[in-house]
C-alpha positions in Angstrom: 0.1 0.2 0.0 0.8 3.8 -0.2 2.1 5.5 2.9 0.4 8.6 3.0 2.4 12.1 3.7 0.7 11.7 7.3 -0.5 14.7 9.5 1.6 17.3 7.9 -0.2 20.6 6.9 1.7 20.4 3.4 0.6 17.2 2.0 2.2 16.6 -1.0 -0.5 14.2 -2.5 -2.9 17.1 -2.2 -1.0 19.8 -4.3 -2.4 20.4 -7.7 -0.3 18.8 -10.2 1.5 20.5 -13.1 1.2 18.4 -15.9 4.4 19.6 -17.5 6.3 18.0 -14.6 4.9 14.4 -15.4 7.6 13.3 -18.0 10.5 14.3 -15.9 8.9 12.9 -12.6 8.2 9.7 -14.5 11.8 9.5 -15.8 13.0 9.9 -12.1 10.9 7.4 -10.7 10.7 4.8 -13.5 13.7 5.2 -15.7 16.5 6.5 -13.4 15.7 5.0 -9.9 13.8 2.0 -11.5 11.5 2.2 -8.4 9.6 -1.2 -7.8 6.2 -1.4 -6.1 7.3 -3.3 -3.2 10.3 -0.9 -2.5 10.0 1.8 0.3 10.9 5.2 -0.8 12.1 8.1 1.4 11.2 11.7 -0.3 12.7 14.6 1.2 11.7 18.3 -0.1 11.2 21.9 0.8 8.5 24.4 0.8 9.6 26.0 -2.2 10.2 22.9 -4.2 7.0 21.0 -3.2 5.1 21.2 -6.4 8.1 19.1 -8.1 8.1 16.7 -5.1 4.4 16.5 -5.7 4.9 15.4 -9.1 7.4 12.6 -8.0 4.7 11.4 -5.3 2.1 11.3 -8.0 4.2 8.9 -9.9 5.1 6.8 -6.9 1.4 6.4 -5.8 0.6 5.3 -9.5 3.4 2.9 -9.0 2.0 1.7 -5.7 5.2 2.1 -3.9 5.1 2.7 -0.2 6.7 6.3 0.6 6.9 8.7 3.4 7.4 12.4 2.4 9.1 15.1 4.5 9.0 18.9 4.3 12.0 20.2 5.8 10.6 23.4 7.1 8.0 21.4 9.2 11.0 19.5 10.8 13.7 22.1 11.6 14.6 25.6 11.1 16.5 26.4 7.8 19.4 26.6 7.0 19.6 23.3 8.6 22.5 22.6 11.4 21.9 18.9 11.2 19.8 16.3 9.5 16.5 15.8 11.3 16.1 12.4 13.2 12.7 11.6 11.6 14.7 11.7 8.1 17.7 9.9 9.3 15.1 7.1 10.6 13.2 6.9 7.6 16.2 6.2 5.4 17.3 3.5 7.8 14.3 1.7 6.3 14.2 2.7 2.7 15.4 1.3 -0.6 15.2 4.2 -2.4 15.5 8.0 -1.4 14.7 11.4 -3.4 16.3 14.9 -2.3 14.4 17.5 -4.1 15.2 20.7 -2.3 16.7 24.3 -2.9 20.4 24.9 -1.4 20.6 27.2 1.6 24.0 28.5 2.7 25.9 26.0 5.4 23.5 23.2 4.8 26.3 21.2 2.9 27.0 19.2 6.3 23.6 18.2 6.6 23.4 16.7 3.1 26.8 15.0 3.7 25.1 13.3 6.7 22.4 12.0 4.4 24.7 10.6 2.0 26.7 9.0 4.7 23.5 6.8 5.4 22.6 6.5 1.6 26.3 4.9 1.1 26.3 2.6 4.1 22.8 1.3 3.3 23.4 1.4 -0.4 20.1 3.1 -1.1 19.4 4.2 -4.6 19.4 8.0 -4.1 18.3 10.5 -6.4 20.1 14.1 -5.3 17.9 17.0 -6.8 19.3 20.0 -5.2 18.1 23.5 -6.9 15.9 21.3 -9.0 13.3 23.9 -10.8 10.8 24.2 -13.6 13.2 24.6 -16.3 15.2 21.8 -15.5 12.2 19.5 -15.0 11.4 20.4 -18.5 14.9 20.2 -20.0 17.3 17.9 -18.2 14.7 15.7 -16.7 13.3 15.0 -20.0 16.6 13.6 -21.3 17.1 10.1 -22.9 19.0 8.8 -19.9 19.3 5.4 -21.7 21.3 7.2 -24.5 23.2 9.3 -22.1 24.1 6.0 -20.2 25.6 4.5 -23.4 27.9 7.7 -24.4 28.9 7.9 -20.6 30.1 4.2 -20.6 32.0 4.6 -23.8 33.7 7.8 -22.1 34.4 6.2 -18.7 35.9 3.0 -20.4 38.4 5.5 -22.1 39.5 7.7 -19.2 39.9 4.5 -17.1 42.8 3.8 -19.2 44.1 7.2 -19.5 47.1 8.9 -17.6 46.0 12.7 -18.4 43.3 14.9 -19.8 43.7 18.1 -21.5 40.8 20.6 -21.9 40.9 23.9 -23.5 38.2 26.5 -24.9 38.3 29.6 -26.9 37.4 31.7 -23.9 41.0 30.8 -22.4 40.7 27.6 -20.5 43.8 25.4 -20.8 44.2 22.9 -17.9 45.7 19.2 -17.6 44.6 16.7 -15.2 47.0 14.0 -14.4 45.1 10.9 -13.4 45.8 8.8 -10.2 45.5 5.3 -11.3 44.6 4.4 -7.7 41.4 6.7 -7.7 38.1 5.4 -9.3 36.2 6.8 -11.9 32.6 6.8 -11.2 29.8 7.0 -13.8 26.6 9.0 -12.8 24.5 8.9 -16.0 21.1 9.2 -14.6 20.7 5.4 -14.2 21.1 5.2 -10.5 22.5 2.0 -8.7 22.9 1.0 -5.1 26.8 1.3 -5.7 26.7 5.2 -6.3 24.1 7.6 -5.6 23.7 10.2 -8.3 22.3 14.0 -9.2 19.1 14.1 -11.3 19.5 15.1 -14.2 22.2 12.9 -14.7 25.0 12.9 -17.3 28.7 12.8 -15.9 31.6 10.7 -15.2 34.1 11.8 -12.4 37.1 10.9 -10.5 39.4 12.5 -8.0 42.5 13.8 -10.0 46.0 13.1 -9.4 46.7 16.8 -10.0 45.4 19.8 -11.9 47.3 22.4 -13.4 46.4 25.4 -15.5 43.7 28.0 -16.3 39.8 27.5 -16.1 37.8 30.4 -17.4 34.4 29.8 -15.8 31.8 31.4 -18.4 29.0 28.8 -17.1 28.1 28.8 -13.6 29.6 28.2 -9.7 28.1 25.9 -7.3 26.5 25.3 -4.2 24.7 28.6 -2.7 26.9 30.9 -5.0 24.8 29.3 -8.0 21.5 31.1 -6.9 23.4 34.4 -6.1 25.2 34.7 -9.4 23.6 32.5 -12.0 25.0 32.3 -15.4 28.6 33.8 -15.6 28.5 34.2 -19.4 28.6 38.0 -19.4 31.0 38.2 -16.2 33.4 35.2 -16.0 35.4 34.0 -13.2 39.1 33.2 -14.3 41.0 30.8 -11.9 44.5 29.4 -12.0 45.6 26.0 -10.4 48.9 24.7 -9.5 49.9 21.6 -7.8 45.9 20.9 -7.5 45.5 24.1 -5.4 43.6 27.1 -6.5 46.2 30.0 -6.6 44.1 32.9 -8.3 40.7 34.0 -8.9 39.8 37.1 -11.0 36.4 38.6 -12.4 35.2 42.0 -13.0 32.4 41.1 -10.7 34.3 41.7 -7.4 31.8 40.4 -5.1 31.7 37.1 -7.3 35.7 36.9 -7.0 35.5 37.7 -3.1 32.7 35.2 -2.3 34.3 32.5 -4.4 37.9 33.1 -2.7 36.2 33.0 0.6 34.4 29.9 0.0 37.4 28.1 -1.2 39.6 29.2 1.7 37.3 28.1 4.5 39.4 25.3 5.8 42.5 23.6 4.8 41.3 21.5 1.8 38.7 24.0 0.4 41.1 25.0 -2.5 42.1 21.5 -3.3 40.7 20.1 -6.5 38.5 17.1 -5.2 36.8 16.2 -8.5 37.5 16.3 -12.2 34.6 15.5 -14.4 33.2 15.2 -18.0 29.5 16.0 -18.6 27.7 13.6 -20.9 24.2 14.8 -21.2 23.9 15.3 -24.7 20.4 16.3 -24.8 21.7 19.5 -23.2 22.2 22.6 -25.4 23.9 25.2 -23.3 24.1 26.4 -19.7 21.5 27.8 -18.2 23.1 29.1 -14.6 21.7 26.1 -12.5 24.6 24.0 -11.4 22.4 20.7 -11.0 21.7 20.9 -14.9 24.9 22.8 -16.0 27.4 20.3 -14.7 25.8 17.5 -16.8 26.3 19.9 -20.0 28.9 18.2 -22.2 32.5 19.5 -21.3 34.9 19.5 -18.4 33.7 20.6 -14.8 35.7 20.5 -11.6 35.2 21.1 -7.9 37.2 22.4 -5.1 36.9 20.6 -1.8 35.1 17.3 -0.8 36.5 14.3 -3.2 33.7 12.0 -2.7 36.6 9.5 -1.3 33.9 7.0 -0.3 33.5 6.5 -4.0 36.8 7.5 -5.7 39.2 6.2 -3.1 40.5 9.7 -2.2 42.0 9.4 1.2 41.6 13.3 2.0 38.4 15.1 3.0 36.8 18.4 3.1 33.6 19.9 4.5 33.1 22.3 1.5 32.5 21.3 -2.1 32.0 23.8 -5.0 31.7 23.1 -8.7 32.8 25.3 -11.6 31.4 24.9 -15.2 32.6 26.2 -18.5 31.2 26.2 -22.0 32.3 24.8 -25.4 35.4 22.6 -24.6 37.7 20.8 -26.7 38.9 17.7 -24.7 41.8 15.0 -25.3 42.0 11.8 -23.4 45.9 11.1 -23.5 46.4 12.2 -27.2 42.9 11.3 -28.5 40.5 14.2 -29.0 37.0 13.2 -27.7 35.3 16.6 -28.0 35.5 19.6 -30.4 33.8 23.0 -29.4 31.4 21.2 -26.9 30.3 18.4 -29.4 31.4 14.7 -28.6 33.5 12.9 -31.4 32.0 9.6 -30.1 28.6 8.0 -31.3 26.1 7.6 -28.1 
């Protein structure tokens, strides 16, 4: 049977459904997570994102899968200082979980607590932080089976490689030397118990051995800075890296420059490149100023801070994690070019 939302005043299964959300919600439940009618699902949302969560709940009810849905503001004040115990307890008995919320400042630690449970229990988890209407109508409507086929081809190439070089006409020129002891992960939108994934999906990633060079961020920056600054196409942030550490950051938008520098220098490893990734969602045509979707846009993105060591094998850690995305990349895996001006040279 379906477990209702409960006595919560914001019952998600009572919210009027937006029919435009149905294809993306169905993709999430039936294609990406492959929820079965006998599997228990934990749905976590907030007041701003409740209409999207309602569409997901509708798909679960249509399927007949038991679920509990939680609205964060009804459990604790935000920004969260920890993960509410009710959610922890529900995750402990769930096979599938979905987080559809808007990021708030300093809440990363609460999400990391959640993924600790997810990793330990091998829950198939969909991470939909900063999901919005545009993403539901674009990235969440992708053909994730096609994205998965391309992602598999790319990840098989990079797992045998020693370095990756990426350039753009805007001035990016960086090289990642790869550590053979670190694992590459595929998060193509087809979510497995071994690796939780963002939705919309479409990337492969690892912790690099070392990144050096220049990155012109004319796409977007992550975490709560994403909502503050949006698309950086008109005011890019140029960063320099040496020995896998951020050494410089410059932008005509001084507030962006200052905020980014503070974020990446808030603790010992905040300025260390923890993630090197290639976006593989070929149904995306350009960046939109939303990190959840833009990091899947075909090209290279990196992140400073937490290296997701539980998955990649990296032995260091950080309490921060901020992605940066550029546009229209040329990519070489060792000496073979696999992307030109943002277009893959491989068949999906």
